[in-house]
C-alpha positions, 0 to 999 in steps of 0.5 A: 139807916140807908146805904147809898152812894154819893153821886153829886154835890148841891149848892144853895146860896140862900137857905135857912140860918140853921143850914149855914156852913153845912155841906149838901150831897146827893145820895143814891140809895141802894138796896144791895151793892148792885141794885138801886132803890128809892129816889135820890136824896139830899143829905147833910155831910159833916164827916167829909164824904165825897162823890163815889163814896158809899155812905150810911144815911139816917133820916127823920128826927134822928137826923135833925137832932144830931146835936141835942142842944141845937136841932137843925132843919134837915131830913137826912144826914150822912153818919158814916163812910162805908169801907166795905160791905160783906153779905153772906148768902144762905139757902133760900126758903121756898 
């Protein structure tokens, strides 16, 4: 899973049939709350996320097979809207 922040919307009037009716959002992955990592990605949203929301994203076959009987041609899907993140910092080795 990837932790990210929704930074925009994407509209496509022409697309594959399996994508009709899906909402697409642009997500900026983050490696921690302050630091960004990786390139932005487009993720399908079926749970109502919006710009500024922190989200959990899954990629690959887990995303395309979210519905077992109806696989869809996608690579990324938002699977949760994050309310809070708490990370405890321990002593560093070395």
